[in-house]
C-alpha positions as CSV (number, residue, x, y, z in Angstrom):
1,M,-45.2,-8.6,-18.2
2,S,-42.2,-9.7,-18.7
3,K,-38.8,-7.7,-17.4
4,K,-38.3,-6.4,-20.6
5,D,-42.2,-4.9,-21.0
6,H,-42.1,-3.3,-17.7
7,P,-42.2,0.6,-18.2
8,L,-39.1,0.6,-15.7
9,F,-36.7,-1.7,-17.8
10,S,-36.9,0.4,-21.1
11,D,-34.4,-0.3,-23.3
12,I,-31.1,1.9,-22.0
13,S,-28.4,2.8,-24.5
14,S,-26.7,5.5,-22.1
15,D,-23.1,4.9,-21.5
16,I,-21.3,6.3,-17.9
17,F,-17.5,6.4,-17.5
18,A,-16.0,7.4,-14.1
19,F,-12.2,7.9,-13.2
20,S,-10.5,7.6,-9.9
21,F,-6.8,8.9,-10.4
22,D,-4.0,8.7,-8.0
23,G,-2.9,12.0,-9.1
24,L,-3.9,15.2,-10.9
25,S,-4.6,14.3,-14.6
26,S,-6.0,15.4,-18.0
27,P,-7.4,12.2,-19.8
28,L,-8.0,12.6,-23.7
29,I,-12.0,11.5,-23.9
30,D,-13.8,11.4,-26.7
31,L,-17.5,9.6,-26.7
32,K,-18.8,7.6,-29.6
33,F,-22.3,8.3,-29.6
34,R,-24.4,4.9,-29.7
35,T,-28.2,4.8,-31.7
36,G,-30.8,5.0,-29.5
37,P,-34.0,2.9,-29.1
38,Q,-36.0,5.5,-31.7
39,K,-33.9,6.3,-34.6
40,G,-33.3,9.6,-35.5
41,D,-35.7,11.7,-33.4
42,H,-33.8,11.0,-29.9
43,T,-31.1,13.4,-28.2
44,L,-27.4,12.0,-27.7
45,G,-25.6,14.8,-25.5
46,W,-23.6,14.3,-23.0
47,G,-22.6,15.4,-19.6
48,L,-18.7,16.1,-17.9
49,A,-18.1,16.2,-14.4
50,W,-14.5,16.9,-12.7
51,Y,-12.9,18.9,-9.7
52,P,-10.4,21.1,-11.4
53,A,-6.5,21.1,-9.7
54,D,-8.5,18.8,-6.8
55,N,-11.0,21.4,-5.8
56,K,-14.0,21.1,-3.4
57,A,-16.1,22.4,-5.9
58,A,-17.0,20.5,-9.3
59,M,-16.8,21.6,-12.7
60,V,-19.4,20.5,-15.2
61,A,-19.7,20.8,-19.0
62,K,-23.3,19.4,-20.6
63,D,-24.9,20.1,-24.0
64,P,-28.0,18.1,-23.9
65,A,-28.8,18.4,-27.6
66,A,-25.5,17.8,-28.8
67,K,-25.3,15.6,-32.1
68,D,-21.6,14.8,-31.8
69,T,-18.8,15.5,-30.1
70,V,-17.3,18.8,-31.2
71,S,-18.0,20.7,-28.2
72,L,-17.2,17.8,-25.8
73,K,-13.5,18.0,-27.4
74,G,-13.3,22.1,-27.2
75,A,-14.1,21.9,-23.4
76,M,-11.4,19.3,-23.0
77,S,-8.7,21.0,-25.0
78,D,-9.7,24.9,-24.7
79,W,-9.9,24.8,-20.7
80,E,-6.5,24.7,-18.4
81,G,-8.3,23.8,-15.4
82,F,-8.7,20.3,-17.2
83,R,-7.1,18.7,-14.3
84,S,-8.6,16.6,-11.7
85,T,-8.3,13.1,-9.8
86,V,-12.1,12.1,-10.5
87,F,-13.8,12.4,-14.0
88,F,-17.8,11.4,-14.1
89,C,-19.1,11.4,-17.8
90,K,-22.0,10.4,-19.3
91,V,-23.7,9.6,-22.7
92,R,-27.4,10.0,-22.5
93,G,-28.8,8.9,-25.9
94,A,-32.0,7.2,-24.4
95,A,-34.1,10.6,-23.9
96,T,-35.6,13.3,-25.2
97,G,-36.5,17.0,-24.6
98,Y,-33.7,17.1,-21.6
99,T,-32.6,20.3,-20.6
100,H,-29.2,21.4,-19.1
101,L,-31.1,21.2,-15.6
102,E,-32.0,17.5,-16.4
103,T,-29.1,16.7,-18.2
104,Q,-26.3,14.3,-16.1
105,P,-23.9,14.5,-14.4
106,F,-25.8,16.3,-11.9
107,T,-24.2,18.3,-8.7
108,R,-24.9,19.1,-5.2
109,S,-23.3,21.5,-2.8
110,F,-23.3,19.5,0.8
111,A,-21.3,19.1,3.9
112,G,-18.4,22.2,2.2
113,Q,-18.0,20.4,-1.0
114,D,-20.0,19.8,-4.0
115,W,-21.0,16.0,-5.1
116,V,-21.3,14.5,-8.4
117,F,-23.7,12.2,-9.3
118,M,-25.2,9.9,-12.2
119,H,-26.9,7.2,-13.2
120,N,-27.6,4.8,-15.9
121,G,-31.5,3.0,-15.6
122,N,-35.0,3.9,-14.5
123,L,-36.2,3.9,-10.7
124,D,-40.2,4.0,-9.5
125,K,-40.1,8.2,-8.7
126,E,-42.6,7.9,-6.0
127,A,-41.4,5.0,-4.6
128,I,-37.9,7.1,-3.9
129,K,-40.0,10.1,-2.8
130,K,-41.4,7.9,0.0
131,L,-38.0,6.6,0.8
132,H,-36.7,10.3,1.3
133,H,-37.8,10.8,4.8
134,N,-35.0,13.8,4.8
135,K,-37.0,17.2,4.5
136,S,-34.2,19.2,4.3
137,I,-35.2,22.6,1.7
138,F,-31.3,22.2,1.0
139,L,-32.0,18.4,-0.6
140,E,-35.5,19.2,-2.4
141,P,-34.7,17.9,-6.1
142,L,-34.3,20.6,-9.1
143,G,-35.1,18.7,-12.2
144,R,-38.0,16.1,-12.6
145,T,-35.9,13.3,-12.8
146,D,-35.9,9.9,-10.7
147,S,-31.7,10.5,-11.1
148,E,-31.5,13.7,-9.3
149,L,-34.3,12.1,-6.5
150,A,-31.5,9.1,-6.2
151,L,-29.1,12.1,-5.3
152,V,-30.6,13.5,-2.8
153,F,-31.7,10.6,-1.0
154,L,-28.4,9.3,-0.9
155,L,-27.0,13.1,0.3
156,G,-30.1,12.9,3.2
157,K,-29.0,9.3,4.2
158,I,-25.2,10.7,4.6
159,E,-26.7,14.3,6.5
160,D,-28.8,11.8,9.0
161,Y,-25.5,9.6,9.4
162,G,-23.7,12.7,10.7
163,A,-21.0,11.8,7.8
164,R,-19.4,14.8,6.0
165,T,-17.6,12.7,3.2
166,L,-18.0,9.0,1.7
167,A,-14.7,7.7,3.7
168,A,-16.8,8.5,7.1
169,I,-19.4,6.0,6.1
170,D,-19.4,2.4,7.2
171,H,-19.1,0.4,3.8
172,N,-21.9,-1.5,4.7
173,V,-24.1,1.3,5.2
174,L,-24.1,2.8,2.3
175,L,-24.2,-0.3,0.1
176,S,-27.7,-0.8,2.1
177,W,-28.5,2.5,0.8
178,F,-28.2,1.5,-2.6
179,L,-30.1,-1.5,-2.2
180,Q,-32.8,0.6,-1.1
181,L,-32.4,2.0,-4.7
182,D,-32.1,-1.1,-6.6
183,D,-35.3,-2.5,-5.4
184,L,-37.2,0.5,-7.2
185,G,-35.8,-0.7,-10.6
186,S,-32.3,-0.5,-12.6
187,A,-29.8,1.1,-10.7
188,D,-26.1,1.4,-12.2
189,M,-24.9,4.8,-10.0
190,A,-22.2,6.7,-9.3
191,I,-21.6,9.1,-6.7
192,S,-18.2,10.8,-5.5
193,D,-17.3,13.6,-3.0
194,G,-14.1,14.5,-4.9
195,V,-12.1,12.3,-3.5
196,T,-13.9,8.7,-2.9
197,V,-15.7,7.2,-5.9
198,A,-18.3,4.9,-5.3
199,V,-19.8,2.7,-8.0
200,F,-23.0,0.6,-7.3
201,Y,-24.5,-2.2,-10.5
202,G,-28.1,-3.1,-10.0
203,S,-29.1,-6.4,-9.7
204,K,-31.9,-5.5,-12.2
205,S,-30.1,-3.5,-14.8
206,Q,-30.4,-3.8,-18.2
207,S,-27.0,-2.8,-19.3
208,S,-23.5,-3.8,-18.6
209,L,-20.5,-1.9,-16.4
210,Y,-16.8,-2.7,-16.5
211,Y,-14.2,-1.5,-14.2
212,S,-10.4,-1.8,-14.5
213,R,-7.1,-0.2,-12.7
214,I,-4.9,1.5,-15.3
215,K,-1.2,1.4,-14.4
216,P,1.6,3.0,-16.3
217,P,3.5,2.4,-18.9
218,H,0.5,3.6,-20.9
219,A,0.2,2.7,-24.6
220,A,0.1,5.9,-27.1
221,E,-3.1,4.5,-28.8
222,G,-4.9,4.7,-25.1
223,F,-7.8,2.7,-25.0
224,Q,-10.7,2.2,-27.3
225,S,-14.3,0.3,-27.2
226,D,-17.5,0.6,-28.9
227,A,-18.7,3.8,-26.4
228,A,-16.2,5.8,-25.9
229,S,-11.7,6.1,-25.7
230,F,-9.6,7.8,-23.3
231,A,-5.9,8.3,-23.4
232,L,-3.4,9.4,-20.8
233,N,-1.0,11.0,-23.5
234,N,-0.4,14.1,-21.6
235,P,3.3,14.2,-20.3
236,R,2.2,15.2,-17.0
237,D,0.0,12.2,-17.0
238,T,3.2,9.8,-17.8
239,F,3.1,7.7,-13.9
240,R,-0.7,8.2,-13.3
241,T,-2.7,5.1,-12.1
242,A,-6.1,4.9,-11.9
243,V,-9.3,3.0,-11.9
244,V,-11.7,3.2,-14.5
245,F,-15.6,2.3,-14.9
246,A,-17.5,1.9,-17.9
247,S,-20.3,1.0,-19.4
248,S,-18.1,-1.6,-21.6
249,P,-15.0,-3.2,-21.9
250,F,-11.8,-1.5,-23.6
251,A,-10.2,-3.7,-26.4
252,S,-6.7,-3.7,-24.0
253,G,-6.5,-3.7,-20.9
254,K,-8.3,-6.1,-17.8
255,W,-11.5,-5.1,-17.6
256,T,-13.6,-7.3,-14.9
257,P,-17.4,-7.1,-15.5
258,M,-19.3,-5.8,-12.3
259,Q,-22.3,-8.3,-10.5
260,G,-25.2,-7.7,-9.8
261,G,-25.9,-5.6,-6.7
262,Q,-21.9,-5.1,-6.5
263,L,-20.7,-2.0,-4.8
264,I,-17.0,-1.1,-5.2
265,I,-15.5,2.2,-3.2
266,A,-12.0,3.7,-5.1
267,R,-10.2,6.4,-3.7
268,R,-6.8,8.1,-5.1
269,G,-6.1,5.1,-8.0
270,A,-7.3,1.9,-6.0
271,V,-9.9,0.2,-5.0
272,I,-10.8,0.3,-1.4
273,W,-13.9,-1.9,-0.7
274,T,-16.1,-4.3,-2.8
275,N,-18.9,-6.4,-1.4
276,K,-18.9,-9.1,-4.0
277,K,-15.3,-10.1,-4.2
278,E,-12.6,-10.6,-1.2
279,A,-11.2,-7.6,0.2
280,P,-7.8,-6.4,-0.7
281,P,-5.7,-8.9,0.8
282,K,-4.1,-8.4,4.3
283,L,-0.7,-8.4,4.7
284,P,0.5,-12.2,4.2
285,V,2.2,-13.4,7.9
286,P,3.6,-16.5,8.4
287,P,1.4,-18.8,10.6
288,Q,2.3,-19.8,13.9
289,Q,3.1,-23.4,14.2
290,P,1.7,-24.6,17.0
291,D,4.0,-28.1,17.1
292,R,7.2,-26.5,17.7
293,P,8.2,-26.1,20.8
294,S,6.9,-22.8,23.1
295,A,9.3,-20.2,24.2
296,L,9.6,-21.3,27.7
297,S,9.1,-24.9,26.9
298,S,11.7,-26.0,25.1
299,P,15.5,-26.3,24.8
300,I,18.1,-23.9,24.0
301,L,21.6,-23.7,23.7
302,Q,23.7,-21.8,26.4
303,G,27.2,-21.8,25.4
304,G,27.3,-25.4,24.2
305,P,24.9,-27.8,26.7
306,L,21.2,-27.6,26.2
307,E,19.3,-26.5,29.3
308,K,15.8,-25.9,29.7
309,I,14.7,-22.0,30.1
310,T,12.0,-24.0,33.4
311,E,15.1,-24.9,34.7
312,R,17.1,-21.5,34.4
313,N,13.6,-19.8,35.7
314,A,13.6,-21.6,38.7
315,L,17.6,-20.8,39.2
316,F,16.6,-16.9,38.8
317,A,13.5,-17.3,41.5
318,S,15.8,-19.2,43.5
319,V,18.1,-16.4,43.8
320,Q,15.5,-13.3,43.4
321,A,13.6,-14.9,46.9
322,Q,17.2,-14.7,48.9
323,S,17.4,-10.7,47.9
324,Q,16.0,-8.3,49.6
325,Q,14.3,-6.8,46.5
326,A,12.2,-10.1,46.3
327,S,10.1,-9.0,49.2
328,I,9.8,-5.8,47.5
329,V,8.0,-7.3,44.7
330,A,6.1,-9.5,47.0
331,K,4.8,-6.5,48.9
332,L,3.7,-4.9,45.5
333,A,1.9,-7.7,44.3
334,S,-0.1,-8.2,47.1
335,M,-1.5,-4.8,46.7
336,S,-4.7,-4.9,44.2
337,H,-3.9,-1.6,42.4
338,V,-0.7,-2.3,41.1
339,Q,0.0,-3.2,37.0
340,S,2.5,-6.0,36.4
341,N,4.2,-5.7,33.0
342,V,6.2,-8.1,31.9
343,I,8.9,-6.3,30.1
344,N,11.0,-8.7,28.7
345,A,9.5,-9.9,25.3
346,R,11.1,-13.3,25.4
347,S,9.2,-14.4,28.4
348,V,5.7,-13.4,27.1
349,T,4.9,-16.8,25.7
350,H,1.0,-15.9,24.4
351,A,-0.6,-13.2,22.4
352,P,-3.4,-11.3,24.0
353,D,-5.9,-13.9,22.3
354,G,-4.5,-16.7,23.8
355,S,-2.6,-18.1,20.6
356,P,1.3,-19.3,21.4
357,L,4.3,-17.4,20.6
358,T,6.9,-19.2,19.4
359,Y,10.5,-19.2,18.3
360,R,11.8,-20.1,15.2
361,L,15.8,-21.1,14.9
362,Y,17.4,-20.4,11.3
363,D,21.4,-21.5,10.6
364,V,22.3,-19.3,8.0
365,V,25.5,-19.2,5.9
366,H,26.5,-16.2,4.0
367,S,29.5,-16.4,1.9
368,T,31.3,-14.2,-0.6
369,E,34.0,-14.9,-2.7
370,Y,36.2,-12.7,-4.4
371,T,38.6,-13.7,-7.6
372,Y,41.5,-11.0,-9.0
373,E,43.2,-11.3,-11.8
374,K,46.3,-10.0,-10.8
375,A,47.5,-10.5,-7.2
376,V,46.2,-8.1,-4.2
377,E,49.3,-6.8,-2.9
378,H,47.1,-4.3,0.1
379,S,43.5,-4.1,0.7
380,T,40.8,-2.9,3.5
381,H,38.0,-4.5,4.1
382,T,34.4,-4.0,6.2
383,F,32.2,-6.7,7.6
384,R,28.8,-5.9,8.7
385,L,27.4,-9.9,8.9
386,L,26.7,-10.7,12.5
387,P,23.1,-10.6,12.9
388,V,20.8,-8.0,15.5
389,E,20.6,-9.1,19.2
390,D,17.5,-8.0,20.9
391,Q,14.8,-9.0,22.6
392,L,13.3,-10.5,19.8
393,Q,16.4,-11.7,18.2
394,E,18.9,-14.1,19.6
395,V,22.2,-14.6,18.0
396,I,23.5,-18.7,19.9
397,H,26.5,-18.8,17.8
398,S,28.1,-16.6,14.9
399,T,31.5,-17.7,13.2
400,L,33.2,-15.6,10.9
401,T,36.2,-17.5,8.2
402,I,38.3,-15.3,6.5
403,S,40.7,-16.8,4.0
404,A,43.4,-14.1,4.1
405,E,45.1,-13.1,7.2
406,G,44.9,-10.0,8.3
407,E,44.7,-7.2,11.2
408,D,41.0,-6.7,12.3
409,V,39.4,-3.5,14.6
410,R,35.8,-4.3,16.0
411,F,33.5,-1.7,16.6
412,E,29.9,-0.8,16.7
413,D,29.1,1.6,14.2
414,V,26.7,4.7,14.6
415,F,23.9,3.2,13.5
416,G,24.3,-0.1,15.7
417,N,25.5,-2.6,13.6
418,Q,28.6,-4.5,14.6
419,N,31.7,-4.3,12.3
420,I,34.7,-5.8,11.3
421,H,37.6,-3.6,9.8
422,Y,39.7,-5.9,8.4
423,S,42.8,-4.9,7.0
424,I,44.9,-7.3,4.9
425,I,48.6,-6.5,3.2
426,K,50.1,-10.2,2.3
427,P,49.3,-10.8,-1.6
428,Y,46.4,-13.0,-2.5
429,R,44.5,-13.3,-5.7
430,Q,41.3,-15.2,-4.0
431,L,39.5,-14.0,-1.0
432,T,36.7,-16.1,0.8
433,V,34.7,-14.3,3.5
434,S,32.0,-17.0,4.9
435,C,29.8,-16.2,7.9
436,R,27.8,-19.0,9.8
437,S,25.4,-17.9,12.7
438,L,22.6,-19.8,14.3
439,V,19.4,-17.6,15.0
440,K,16.4,-17.4,17.2
441,I,13.7,-15.4,16.6
442,F,11.2,-14.8,19.1
443,G,7.6,-14.6,18.6
444,Q,5.8,-10.9,18.9
445,A,2.0,-9.9,20.3
446,P,0.3,-7.9,17.2
447,D,1.1,-4.4,18.0
448,D,-1.8,-2.1,19.7
449,Y,-2.6,1.2,18.0
450,G,-5.4,2.1,20.4
451,P,-3.5,4.9,22.8
452,A,-3.5,8.0,20.9
453,Q,0.2,8.8,21.5
454,R,0.5,6.3,19.0
455,Q,-0.9,8.6,16.6
456,A,-2.8,6.4,14.0
457,R,-3.5,9.9,11.3
458,F,-1.2,12.0,9.4
459,P,0.4,14.5,10.4
460,I,2.8,12.6,13.1
461,S,3.6,15.6,15.6
462,W,7.3,15.2,16.9
463,M,9.0,16.9,19.5
464,P,11.9,19.1,18.2
465,W,14.4,16.5,20.0
466,Q,13.0,13.8,17.7
467,L,13.3,15.3,14.6
468,Q,16.8,16.0,15.8
469,V,17.9,12.3,16.4
470,M,15.8,10.9,13.5
471,E,16.5,13.6,10.9
472,P,19.3,11.2,9.0
473,Y,16.3,9.1,8.7
474,L,13.9,11.9,6.9
475,L,16.5,13.3,4.6
476,L,15.9,12.4,1.1
477,L,18.3,10.9,-1.5
478,E,19.2,13.4,-3.6
479,M,17.2,13.7,-6.7
480,P,15.8,16.4,-9.1
481,E,13.2,18.6,-7.4
482,T,10.8,17.9,-10.2
483,Q,11.4,13.8,-9.6
484,I,10.8,14.6,-5.9
485,A,7.6,16.7,-7.0
486,E,6.1,13.6,-8.7
487,L,7.1,11.5,-5.8
488,L,5.4,13.5,-3.4
489,V,2.2,13.6,-5.6
490,Y,2.2,9.7,-5.5
491,A,3.0,9.1,-1.8
492,R,0.3,11.9,-1.0
493,A,-2.2,10.0,-3.0
494,F,-1.7,6.3,-0.6
495,S,-2.3,8.8,2.3
496,E,-5.5,10.5,1.0
497,R,-7.3,7.3,0.3
498,N,-6.6,5.5,3.4
499,A,-8.1,9.1,4.7
500,G,-4.9,9.5,6.4
501,H,-4.5,6.5,8.7
502,V,-1.2,5.8,9.3
503,M,-0.5,2.1,9.1
504,D,-3.7,1.4,6.0
505,T,-1.2,4.1,4.3
506,L,2.1,2.2,5.1
507,N,0.0,-1.2,4.4
508,D,-1.1,-0.1,1.3
509,I,2.5,1.2,-0.1
510,N,4.0,-2.0,0.9
511,L,1.1,-3.9,-1.1
512,T,1.0,-1.5,-4.3
513,I,4.8,-2.0,-4.6
514,Y,4.0,-5.7,-4.4
515,R,1.5,-6.2,-7.0
516,D,2.3,-2.8,-9.1
517,Y,6.5,-3.8,-9.8
518,Q,8.3,-6.3,-11.4
519,Y,11.0,-8.2,-9.6
520,V,13.4,-8.0,-12.6
521,P,16.8,-9.0,-11.1
522,G,19.6,-7.1,-13.2
523,S,17.3,-4.5,-14.2
524,T,19.1,-1.9,-11.8
525,S,22.6,-1.2,-10.2
526,F,23.4,0.7,-7.4
527,S,23.0,3.8,-9.0
528,T,19.5,3.3,-9.5
529,T,17.4,6.5,-7.9
530,P,13.9,5.6,-6.2
531,F,12.4,7.7,-9.2
532,D,14.0,5.2,-11.5
533,V,12.3,2.7,-9.9
534,Y,9.3,4.2,-9.9
535,A,9.1,5.2,-13.4
536,N,10.0,1.7,-14.7
537,R,8.2,-0.1,-12.3
538,K,10.6,-2.7,-12.0
539,G,14.0,-3.6,-9.6
540,V,14.9,-6.0,-7.0
541,C,14.6,-5.8,-3.2
542,Q,16.7,-3.1,-2.6
543,D,15.3,-0.9,-5.3
544,F,11.8,-1.5,-3.2
545,A,12.9,-0.8,-0.1
546,N,14.3,2.7,-1.1
547,L,11.1,3.8,-2.9
548,F,9.4,2.5,0.2
549,I,11.6,4.5,2.2
550,T,11.5,7.8,0.3
551,L,7.8,8.1,-0.2
552,A,7.4,7.0,3.7
553,R,9.9,10.3,4.4
554,L,8.0,12.6,2.1
555,L,5.0,11.9,4.2
556,G,7.1,12.4,7.6
557,I,7.9,9.1,8.9
558,P,11.3,8.2,9.7
559,A,12.9,5.3,7.6
560,R,16.0,3.0,7.1
561,Y,16.9,0.4,5.0
562,R,17.6,-2.9,6.7
563,M,19.6,-5.5,4.9
564,G,19.4,-9.1,6.5
565,Y,18.0,-12.9,5.0
566,I,14.5,-14.4,4.4
567,F,13.7,-17.8,5.1
568,T,11.9,-18.1,1.2
569,G,10.6,-21.9,2.9
570,A,7.6,-19.9,3.2
571,N,6.8,-20.3,-0.6
572,Y,7.0,-16.5,-1.0
573,E,6.6,-15.7,-5.1
574,N,10.4,-14.1,-5.1
575,K,12.6,-17.3,-4.3
576,I,15.7,-15.6,-6.1
577,Q,16.1,-14.0,-2.8
578,S,17.4,-17.4,-1.2
579,D,20.2,-17.0,-2.8
580,A,21.5,-13.6,-1.5
581,S,21.1,-10.9,1.1
582,H,17.6,-9.7,1.2
583,A,16.8,-6.0,1.8
584,W,13.5,-4.0,3.4
585,A,12.4,-1.0,5.2
586,E,12.1,-0.2,8.7
587,V,9.9,2.9,9.7
588,Y,9.5,4.8,13.0
589,I,6.2,4.7,14.5
590,P,5.7,7.0,17.7
591,Y,5.0,5.1,20.9
592,I,5.8,1.7,19.1
593,G,9.3,1.7,17.9
594,W,10.9,0.4,14.9
595,R,8.6,-1.9,12.4
596,G,9.7,-3.7,9.2
597,F,7.7,-3.5,5.6
598,D,9.1,-5.6,2.8
599,P,7.3,-4.5,-0.3
600,T,9.5,-7.1,-2.1
601,N,6.8,-9.6,-1.1
602,G,4.3,-7.8,0.5
603,C,4.3,-8.4,3.7
604,L,5.2,-7.5,7.1
605,V,8.5,-8.3,8.7
606,S,7.9,-11.2,10.9
607,Q,10.3,-14.7,12.0
608,D,10.7,-15.0,8.4
609,H,13.2,-12.4,8.6
610,V,16.5,-11.9,10.3
611,R,18.0,-8.7,10.6
612,V,21.5,-7.8,10.4
613,A,22.7,-4.5,9.5
614,C,21.0,-1.0,8.9
615,G,21.0,2.8,7.9
616,R,20.0,5.4,6.2
617,N,20.8,3.8,2.7
618,Y,22.0,0.5,1.4
619,L,26.0,1.9,1.4
620,D,25.6,2.4,5.5
621,A,24.4,-1.4,5.4
622,T,26.2,-3.5,2.6
623,P,27.5,-6.3,4.2
624,T,30.8,-6.8,2.8
625,S,32.9,-3.7,1.2
626,G,36.4,-2.3,0.7
627,T,39.1,-0.9,-0.9
628,I,41.5,-2.3,-2.9
629,Y,45.4,-0.1,-2.5
630,R,47.4,-2.0,-4.6
631,G,47.2,-4.7,-7.7
632,G,43.8,-6.5,-8.7
633,G,42.6,-5.7,-12.0
634,K,39.5,-7.5,-13.1
635,E,37.2,-8.8,-10.2
636,D,34.4,-12.0,-10.5
637,L,32.6,-11.6,-7.3
638,R,30.7,-14.8,-6.4
639,V,27.8,-14.5,-3.4
640,Q,25.6,-17.5,-1.9
641,V,23.2,-17.3,1.3
642,T,22.0,-20.4,2.7
643,M,19.4,-20.4,5.3
644,N,17.5,-23.4,6.9
645,E,15.2,-23.6,9.9
646,V,16.3,-26.0,12.7
647,Y,14.3,-28.5,14.6
648,L,15.6,-29.2,18.4
């Protein structure tokens, strides 16, 4: 018997659609009924399920005997509650005599929420009954279909696993359950708990299944296919992002066919996991350079002459041996219960896995040239150009050259930045400010997020005094309340689709800005707000940093703006950044400290980044600023940055 003639693989003309949005949406869906295998005597029908206002209880609208979509359009247009982050829709079209009880999508209350399920295909019902070992009275099917048997089988597996949501199930374990059903026939399936959507495409499927990620801006005409059309023309859905699954590709957009045996897990408008493609890329981290000298064996500059760190360590050991404290240290070291820790990060030469931690040395030149139409008779300036000096970054040498004579005042501002306040009282028509720094960036072992104090999940608990200190980094830039509300929905979508995991959420924000937003020089200005960037989906490094900071603060994570430089020898996409100062965001993680995220490049801040100034926003960390009190007129500005790696 051929595969086509087998009763389990009869012709299937049903269509299924599933949507996972990043926020509440009201898509305008229109179904196009296809001709079934037996023309004229089959029932078309449709079923639609969603979670009104993102509640745990699902709403289902069905019409098993429909010959058109009039009732479907009425359900969507007349019900104010038609707003959800998850939508399931199926046009049956392949069977006759179905009732509401046997019309998909199916719903079943389980573990405190409604679960929605739909299936396109035919499965061996007797074989499913043998697989379904969980005989709970709450998991008995109501109808006669193989599809509902598949649903109760999956819920039984979830109960046996001890999970209450799809997010709590190991991805490969969930895949194994679908593969058991895949052995029993054609198994195109989708299941949701109201937050996560899991879609499986059977290896024996007789139909197709496609998926796409829909991002703003949305075309007014929407998306059209042979089976359906949908549009996001509700003004409240202007900025929504969605992952859409469909039985046929739509005319516009990028639609990827699913592969046989593929499981895709989507949550809040993004693909979380799939077994047939590469997992979502991890944050790119510049590779270690084993041929470079290690932190303890290489020469460094010490006020001019080169010295070996090993020689310095030997001198340190000699001095220590002569001190009274040395005997105390030796006594402590002999005790078996004493734990020894190296607290100078520069002295740590290897990561816990044994890989060497190397330093990288950079020569950075930042030049700014001002040219004026008329002579400037009096002006004052502030320069923040000296790189940070701390355990991971060492400034070996730095000089600031200013072409005009003036008086300078050096000080450290409230953010810890080194400032030079410069007053010029002699006339000039051209002013050149150039800073050259030799900076060493030490390698750092990966952070350990294991200890409970580091609070891996939202919400983060802050002590009152911590909140008081961090208040400047938690306050949002003033924007209309409606814009903040929209950004809050966007921020929460990241947290929800990462199950409230702090680092996964931050990494997701970082990568999403990198993927979804265009780097377009000149498209924004200093007055551009984070909402403007969010709405237009384009900007430069300063804009992406500001958007990241806003989303982090909305989630209760202190965030600050960091100005510095990036070495583009790592072949980053946005190489134009090498021609000017770069910007990124830093967030404070409890019991970890400040950590940098570069949304322009979708990476964590590492040894490619030289840190200079920081603050609440750009104005606190701008490298050069000033005021002209007399003269000047039209101004021409030219900025040039060069950054080269130095090998000793």
